[in-house]
Residue, then its C-alpha position, 0 to 999 in steps of 0.5 A: m415249653i408245651p410239647g404237643g401244644t397245638g390241640q384244644v388244651g394246648t391252645i387254651l394254655n398258650h393263649a392264657l400264658t402268653a397273655a400273662g406275659h410268659e414266653v411260650v414255645v410249642l413243640t409240634r410235628g408241623p410248625v407253622r407259627g413263630r415260637e413253634v419248634r419241630w419235633d417227632g415226639e420220639t427222638l432227641g433233636p435240636w428241639a431239646e435245646e429249647i428245654d435247656g434253660s426253660d422254667i416250665v415244661i407242660n407235656l400234652a403230647g399224645r394221639s387224640v382220644s377222639c377216634r374209634y378205639t380199634p386195636a391199632n388206634l389204642q396202640a397208637m395212643m399208648d405209643s404216642r403218650v409213652r414215647s413222647t413222655r419218655i423223650v421229654g424226660e430224657a431231654i430234661a435229664a440232659a439239660a444243663r439248666p433243667p426246668r424247675v417243674w414238669l407238668q405231665m398230662s394224664t387223664a381221669t380215665v385212670y380211675s374205675h368205672r363206678f357210681d358208688a363213691p367219688n375218686d380222689e387221689a388218696t382213696g380213688v380206685l384205679g380201673g381195669t378190673e371192673p366187671g361187666v364193662p367192655g374189655y378194651w376199657a381196661y386197656s384205656v386204663e393201662i394207657a393212662k398208667a403207662w403214661e404216668q409211669a413214663q414220667e415217674r421213671a424219668e431221672t430228673p432230680h432237679t425237676r418237680k413232677v406233677a401228673m395232671r389227671s384231667a377231666m374233660v376241659m370245657s371250652p367254647d372252642r370249635g371241635g372241643v368236647f363242649d362244642v360237640l355236646l352243645r351241638l347234640a343238645r341244640l339238635g334235641l339229642g342231648g338226653p340221657v344215654a343208656g339211662g344217664a346214671q354214669y357220672v361226668s367229670w369236667i373242668h371249666d377251661r379257665d379253671f384249668v388254666r388257673a389250676v395249672e398256674f397254681l401247680i406251677d407256683r406250689d412247690d409242695l405239690a408233686g405226683p398225681v393231681n386231679l384236675a376236675a371240678p368238685v361236683p361231677l354229676p350224672q350224665r342225664m343231669f349234666m345234659h339237662v343243665l346244658r339244655a337249660a343253659w341254651g334254652v332247649p326244652v327236650g333232649l331225646p334219650a339214647t339207648k346203648w346201641m343208639a350211642e354205638l351208632g352215633a359214636f360210629a358216625l362221629r368216628s368216636d367211641t362210646e367209652l367217652l359217653l358210657k364210662s362213669r368218671r366220678v372224679v373229685p379234686g382232693r389235692l387241689l382243694e386241700a392245698g387251698f385252690s378255689f374254683g371260679c366255676a365249681q358248679w356245672p350250672e354256672a359253668a354251662r351258662d358262662l360257656v353258652r354266653r361265650v359261644r353266643g359272643g357275650p362276656g364270660f368268667t375271667g377268673 
């Protein structure tokens, strides 16, 4: 079961899990294909019958972060995440045959904007109190915390719960974050933003799928788990590597105010560009997970090959 499974990440998981022989049911507000079931993300309905007897629930529901962070949009992000998580928990609690695992999407944004040290699950610093950052960044952290708390508070004693604190999932799909970053690089605009010292945390799409499968199989893992490649890197180096993979020699730098103008034009927000997300996958590595693309240069080359229609990393 994948509530909210029609977006980029849901589509990646749906295709991979279906190809692996699983029967996948997607909950969506606008079903158009087979095995898509209607729900509103807020109230119990006939869709809950699909959860009863399912093996795994992977809840991805929530308003997209690709928007301007206005008060109304931030409130919509909060409401959609908390309400959908709460109602999934109610459906699991009411099931005669509850799923054995509930993987709940979360975000690496929950961690502090910092440059000095990486954030893992054990020693990472949660954000919200950093000096010198826009006030609304703290609300983004509150959204992430409330999202996880909604899962924690669900009374599902027979279902193991994992909160997936995911970094940006890099895939060659149109409209995804890699597509946007590559387009900027190809236009010669992929240089440092506001100096470029802020860290970028990321995960290759096929490693994301493999990590989900790993979490499903490992009965000893519960609670928050970082889904991020083990080597985050500063934005200026991240974009330098991406330009090299495509063959673009130069990327024009952008000041903070230029980034604001660009984000406004793209109907997005500069938090996605300026917040330093230095996140590492402590629990995955301790549990023995092996990344297929642990370093950004190899991941970027693979993604570029796939954009150009060539073969890529298959796991």
